[in-house]
C-alpha positions as CSV (number, residue, x, y, z in Angstrom):
1,M,12.7,34.9,-19.7
2,R,14.5,38.2,-20.0
3,E,11.6,39.8,-21.9
4,Y,9.1,38.6,-19.2
5,L,11.4,39.9,-16.5
6,L,11.6,43.2,-18.3
7,T,7.8,43.3,-18.6
8,A,7.3,42.7,-14.9
9,A,10.0,45.3,-14.0
10,L,8.4,47.8,-16.3
11,A,4.9,47.2,-14.8
12,A,6.4,47.6,-11.3
13,T,8.2,50.8,-12.1
14,L,5.2,52.4,-13.8
15,C,2.8,51.4,-11.1
16,F,5.1,52.7,-8.4
17,L,5.4,56.1,-10.2
18,I,1.7,56.4,-11.2
19,T,0.2,55.5,-7.8
20,P,1.1,58.8,-6.0
21,I,-0.6,60.7,-8.8
22,I,-3.8,58.6,-8.6
23,R,-3.7,59.0,-4.8
24,L,-3.9,62.8,-5.1
25,M,-6.7,62.5,-7.7
26,A,-8.6,60.2,-5.4
27,M,-8.4,62.6,-2.5
28,K,-9.5,65.5,-4.6
29,A,-12.4,63.4,-6.0
30,G,-13.5,62.4,-2.5
31,V,-12.7,58.7,-3.1
32,F,-11.4,57.8,0.4
33,V,-12.4,55.6,3.3
34,D,-13.3,57.0,6.8
35,P,-12.3,54.4,9.4
36,R,-15.2,52.1,10.2
37,K,-15.8,49.8,13.2
38,R,-14.6,46.6,11.4
39,D,-11.6,48.4,9.8
40,V,-8.0,48.1,11.2
41,H,-6.8,51.5,9.9
42,T,-7.3,54.7,11.9
43,V,-6.8,57.5,9.3
44,I,-8.6,58.6,6.2
45,T,-7.1,56.7,3.2
46,P,-7.8,57.1,-0.5
47,R,-8.9,54.3,-2.8
48,W,-8.5,53.9,-6.5
49,G,-5.3,51.9,-6.3
50,G,-6.8,49.8,-9.1
51,V,-6.8,52.8,-11.4
52,A,-3.1,53.1,-10.9
53,M,-2.7,49.4,-11.6
54,W,-4.7,49.6,-14.8
55,A,-2.8,52.6,-16.1
56,A,0.5,50.8,-15.4
57,M,-0.9,47.7,-17.2
58,A,-2.1,49.7,-20.2
59,A,1.3,51.5,-20.6
60,T,3.2,48.2,-20.2
61,F,1.1,46.5,-22.8
62,L,1.7,49.4,-25.2
63,I,5.5,49.2,-24.7
64,V,6.1,45.5,-24.6
65,S,3.9,44.7,-27.6
66,H,7.0,45.7,-29.7
67,L,9.3,43.1,-28.1
68,P,10.1,40.1,-30.3
69,L,9.0,37.3,-27.9
70,V,6.4,38.9,-25.6
71,G,4.9,40.7,-28.6
72,K,3.7,37.3,-29.9
73,S,1.5,36.9,-26.9
74,F,-0.8,39.7,-28.0
75,G,-3.8,38.4,-29.9
76,R,-7.5,37.9,-29.5
77,E,-7.3,36.5,-25.9
78,A,-4.9,39.2,-24.6
79,T,-7.2,41.9,-26.2
80,G,-10.2,40.4,-24.5
81,I,-8.5,40.2,-21.2
82,F,-7.4,43.9,-21.4
83,L,-10.9,45.0,-22.4
84,A,-12.6,43.0,-19.7
85,G,-10.0,44.3,-17.2
86,T,-10.7,47.9,-18.3
87,F,-14.5,47.4,-17.8
88,I,-14.2,45.8,-14.4
89,M,-11.7,48.5,-13.3
90,A,-14.1,51.2,-14.3
91,L,-17.0,49.5,-12.5
92,G,-14.8,49.1,-9.4
93,A,-13.8,52.8,-9.6
94,L,-17.4,53.8,-9.6
95,D,-18.0,51.5,-6.6
96,D,-15.1,53.1,-4.8
97,R,-16.7,56.5,-5.3
98,Y,-20.5,55.8,-5.0
99,D,-20.7,52.4,-3.2
100,L,-22.7,50.5,-5.8
101,D,-25.2,47.8,-4.7
102,A,-24.2,44.1,-4.8
103,I,-26.6,43.3,-7.7
104,T,-25.0,45.9,-9.9
105,K,-21.5,44.7,-9.1
106,F,-22.5,41.0,-9.8
107,A,-24.1,42.0,-13.1
108,G,-20.9,43.9,-14.0
109,Q,-18.7,41.0,-13.1
110,A,-20.8,38.7,-15.3
111,L,-20.6,41.1,-18.1
112,A,-16.8,41.2,-17.8
113,G,-16.9,37.4,-18.1
114,G,-19.0,37.8,-21.2
115,I,-16.3,40.1,-22.7
116,L,-13.8,37.3,-22.1
117,L,-16.1,34.8,-23.8
118,L,-16.5,37.0,-26.9
119,H,-12.7,36.9,-27.3
120,G,-12.3,33.2,-26.9
121,V,-11.4,33.0,-23.2
122,Q,-13.4,30.0,-22.1
123,I,-13.2,26.8,-20.2
124,L,-13.5,24.0,-22.8
125,W,-12.9,20.7,-20.9
126,L,-13.0,19.0,-17.5
127,P,-11.1,15.9,-16.4
128,I,-14.2,13.7,-16.0
129,N,-13.7,10.0,-17.0
130,G,-10.6,11.1,-18.9
131,I,-11.2,14.3,-20.7
132,Y,-14.8,15.6,-21.1
133,T,-15.3,18.3,-23.7
134,L,-17.9,20.7,-22.4
135,P,-20.9,21.8,-24.5
136,P,-20.4,25.5,-25.4
137,N,-23.2,26.8,-23.2
138,I,-22.0,24.9,-20.2
139,G,-18.4,26.0,-20.7
140,Q,-19.6,29.6,-21.0
141,L,-21.6,29.3,-17.8
142,F,-18.6,27.7,-15.9
143,T,-16.3,30.5,-17.2
144,I,-18.5,33.3,-15.9
145,I,-19.0,31.6,-12.5
146,F,-15.3,31.0,-12.1
147,V,-14.5,34.6,-13.0
148,M,-17.0,35.8,-10.4
149,I,-15.7,33.5,-7.7
150,V,-12.1,34.6,-8.1
151,I,-13.0,38.3,-8.3
152,N,-15.0,38.1,-5.0
153,A,-12.4,35.9,-3.3
154,I,-9.7,38.6,-3.9
155,N,-12.2,41.2,-2.8
156,F,-13.0,39.4,0.4
157,V,-9.3,38.9,1.4
158,D,-8.5,42.6,0.9
159,G,-8.8,43.4,4.6
160,L,-5.3,44.4,5.7
161,D,-2.8,46.8,4.3
162,G,-0.8,45.0,1.6
163,L,-2.5,41.6,2.2
164,A,-4.4,41.2,-1.1
165,T,-1.6,42.8,-3.1
166,G,1.0,40.3,-1.7
167,I,-1.2,37.3,-2.0
168,V,-2.0,38.1,-5.6
169,A,1.7,38.6,-6.4
170,I,2.5,35.2,-4.9
171,C,-0.4,33.5,-6.9
172,A,0.5,35.3,-10.1
173,T,4.2,34.2,-9.7
174,A,3.1,30.6,-9.3
175,F,0.9,30.9,-12.4
176,F,3.7,32.5,-14.3
177,G,6.1,29.7,-13.3
178,F,3.7,27.0,-14.6
179,S,2.7,28.8,-17.8
180,Y,6.2,29.8,-18.7
181,L,7.5,26.3,-18.3
182,L,4.7,25.0,-20.5
183,A,5.3,27.7,-23.1
184,V,9.1,27.6,-23.2
185,V,10.2,24.2,-22.0
186,N,7.3,22.1,-23.4
187,G,6.5,24.3,-26.4
188,F,2.8,25.0,-25.6
189,T,2.5,28.3,-27.5
190,R,-1.0,29.0,-26.2
191,A,0.5,29.5,-22.7
192,G,2.0,32.7,-24.0
193,A,-1.0,34.9,-23.1
194,P,-1.1,33.7,-19.4
195,S,2.6,34.2,-19.1
196,L,2.2,37.8,-20.3
197,I,-0.8,38.5,-18.1
198,T,0.7,37.0,-14.9
199,A,4.1,38.8,-15.5
200,V,2.3,42.1,-15.7
201,V,0.2,41.3,-12.5
202,V,3.3,40.4,-10.6
203,G,4.9,43.7,-11.6
204,M,1.8,45.8,-10.8
205,C,1.6,44.3,-7.3
206,I,5.3,44.8,-6.6
207,G,5.1,48.4,-7.7
208,F,1.9,49.0,-5.7
209,L,3.0,47.3,-2.5
210,P,5.3,50.0,-1.2
211,H,2.3,52.4,-1.2
212,N,-0.1,49.8,0.2
213,F,1.9,48.0,2.9
214,H,1.2,48.9,6.5
215,P,0.6,51.8,7.1
216,A,-1.1,52.1,3.7
217,K,-1.0,55.4,1.9
218,I,-3.6,54.2,-0.6
219,F,-6.0,51.2,-0.8
220,M,-6.5,49.2,-4.0
221,G,-10.3,49.5,-3.5
222,D,-12.8,47.5,-5.5
223,S,-11.2,48.9,-8.7
224,G,-8.0,47.0,-7.8
225,A,-9.4,43.9,-6.2
226,M,-11.8,43.2,-9.1
227,L,-9.2,44.0,-11.7
228,L,-6.7,41.6,-10.1
229,G,-9.3,38.9,-9.6
230,L,-10.3,39.1,-13.3
231,L,-6.8,39.0,-14.5
232,L,-6.0,36.0,-12.4
233,S,-9.1,34.1,-13.4
234,A,-8.5,34.9,-17.1
235,A,-4.9,33.7,-16.9
236,A,-6.1,30.5,-15.2
237,I,-8.7,29.9,-17.9
238,T,-6.4,30.6,-20.8
239,L,-3.8,28.3,-19.2
240,T,-5.9,25.4,-17.9
241,G,-9.1,25.6,-19.9
242,E,-7.6,25.9,-23.4
243,I,-4.7,23.4,-23.3
244,D,-5.1,19.7,-24.0
245,A,-4.7,18.0,-20.7
246,N,-3.6,14.8,-22.4
247,S,-0.8,16.5,-24.1
248,I,0.3,18.1,-20.8
249,T,0.4,14.7,-19.2
250,N,2.4,13.2,-22.1
251,Q,5.0,16.0,-21.6
252,G,5.6,15.0,-18.0
253,S,3.0,16.8,-15.9
254,S,2.0,14.7,-13.0
255,S,-1.7,14.4,-13.6
256,T,-4.5,15.4,-15.9
257,L,-6.3,16.7,-12.8
258,L,-3.5,19.2,-12.1
259,P,-4.3,21.8,-14.8
260,I,-7.9,22.2,-13.4
261,L,-6.8,22.0,-9.7
262,L,-4.0,24.4,-10.2
263,P,-6.0,27.7,-9.9
264,F,-7.9,26.4,-6.9
265,S,-4.8,25.3,-5.0
266,I,-2.9,28.5,-5.8
267,L,-5.9,30.6,-4.7
268,A,-6.6,28.4,-1.7
269,I,-6.3,31.1,1.0
270,P,-8.6,33.7,-0.7
271,L,-11.1,30.9,-1.7
272,L,-11.0,29.4,1.8
273,D,-11.7,32.9,3.4
274,L,-14.5,33.5,0.9
275,G,-16.2,30.1,1.6
276,M,-15.8,30.4,5.4
277,A,-17.3,33.9,5.3
278,I,-20.4,32.8,3.2
279,V,-21.1,29.8,5.5
280,R,-20.6,31.9,8.6
281,R,-22.9,34.6,7.6
282,L,-25.6,32.3,6.3
283,R,-25.6,30.3,9.5
284,A,-26.0,33.6,11.4
285,G,-29.0,34.4,9.2
286,R,-27.2,37.3,7.5
287,S,-26.5,38.1,3.9
288,P,-23.4,36.3,2.7
289,F,-22.1,39.7,1.6
290,A,-22.7,41.5,4.9
291,A,-19.3,42.7,6.1
292,D,-18.0,41.4,9.4
293,R,-14.8,41.2,11.4
294,E,-14.2,37.4,11.4
295,H,-12.0,36.9,8.4
296,L,-8.8,34.9,8.7
297,H,-6.7,38.0,9.1
298,H,-9.0,39.3,11.9
299,R,-8.6,36.0,13.8
300,I,-4.8,36.3,13.7
301,L,-4.9,39.9,14.7
302,D,-7.1,38.9,17.7
303,M,-4.2,36.8,18.9
304,G,-2.4,40.0,19.6
305,I,-0.2,39.7,16.5
306,S,0.7,42.9,14.7
307,H,-0.7,44.1,11.4
308,R,2.5,43.5,9.4
309,R,3.2,40.1,11.0
310,T,-0.3,38.9,10.3
311,T,0.2,39.8,6.7
312,V,3.5,37.9,6.5
313,I,1.9,34.8,8.0
314,L,-0.9,34.9,5.4
315,Y,1.7,35.4,2.6
316,M,3.5,32.2,3.8
317,W,0.2,30.2,3.9
318,T,-0.5,31.3,0.4
319,A,3.0,30.2,-0.7
320,G,2.5,27.0,1.2
321,F,-0.3,26.0,-1.3
322,A,1.0,27.8,-4.4
323,V,4.7,26.7,-4.5
324,P,4.1,23.0,-4.0
325,T,1.4,22.9,-6.6
326,V,3.8,24.3,-9.3
327,V,6.6,22.1,-8.1
328,A,4.3,19.1,-8.4
329,S,3.6,20.0,-12.0
330,F,7.1,19.2,-13.1
331,T,8.7,17.0,-10.5
332,S,7.9,14.3,-7.9
333,A,4.8,14.8,-5.7
334,W,7.0,13.8,-2.7
335,I,9.3,16.8,-3.3
336,A,6.3,19.1,-3.7
337,L,4.9,17.7,-0.4
338,L,8.1,18.3,1.4
339,V,8.3,21.9,0.1
340,G,4.7,22.5,1.3
341,V,5.3,21.0,4.7
342,A,8.5,23.0,5.2
343,I,6.7,26.3,4.3
344,F,3.8,25.6,6.7
345,A,6.2,24.4,9.5
346,I,8.1,27.7,9.2
347,S,4.9,29.7,9.2
348,L,3.5,27.9,12.3
349,A,6.8,28.4,14.1
350,L,6.7,32.1,13.3
351,L,3.0,32.3,14.4
352,N,3.8,30.7,17.7
353,Q,6.8,33.0,18.2
354,F,4.8,36.1,17.4
355,R,2.1,35.0,19.9
356,K,4.7,34.5,22.6
357,E,6.2,37.9,21.9
358,S,2.8,39.6,22.0
359,A,1.9,38.0,25.3
360,L,5.1,39.5,26.8
361,V,4.2,43.0,25.7
């Protein structure tokens, strides 16, 4: 655990120190956002936060690869995740500067998924009538689709200062908890790569958040949203798609369904926001990727709740799904349910209190 904590701390420190440098580079390169009608910020703000995250990730990998425990996590899968992350970050950086069309970005996301496949990161089974081993071509298709869904879910939820950064940090922490317990407590050595990736993601987000929390000095941009989405999806695939679900169950996990359901429950808020946006726009006769001001965070803001408080509420909702899921993996479902109910109860009480306070202003 100490080496993983060191890894996260190193990623956080490097990201915190590198981000101001990238911010200046972005401003000089003209990579910034002028306030738009649907935006909640009011000043010109640079993008390219994802470039800072990638630089911190690369430096962290280079340093921790020499550690005795974490160093064992570096292999074919970790190499593929880093290469795919580098590609998707570069694509996002170009989009931040030149506003690429949706087809180009989708093609790039699929290609990033292909890089993962070439390095053995692939969904291999599904819990259908027990355990169903997927034909290679079907598993490859599911892998690319899953990667693209998670990337776009993180991109869609990136609408408030610090929102996507904090949500991804919470999701990655939940993934790390699950993968670390499998790797260390139950001896599943193949969970080493997702433990490493999620530890680095948590660190990057923590280091970036002081620069990104309201009022943001820099946005993560598509370079950051797509990078984080790819890293989360890759960690989920290496964790849930390449571990024998029967052996997890035999070691005490509550259900063979849980390894597959885990990423969807942990990423519930981004995926819910993505699904609602697509349905809403299609019903209105618009493109599912046409921007609007009706996301979950916009609806909470419209209640009169402040930017920062809206972000905190959505953090709690994310934790309300993520924490009980991990708890259910290694203990009673009733305990997990109570934890989830407690988190949501606190968040709803805070939401009600914030609404009352805003009404008095």
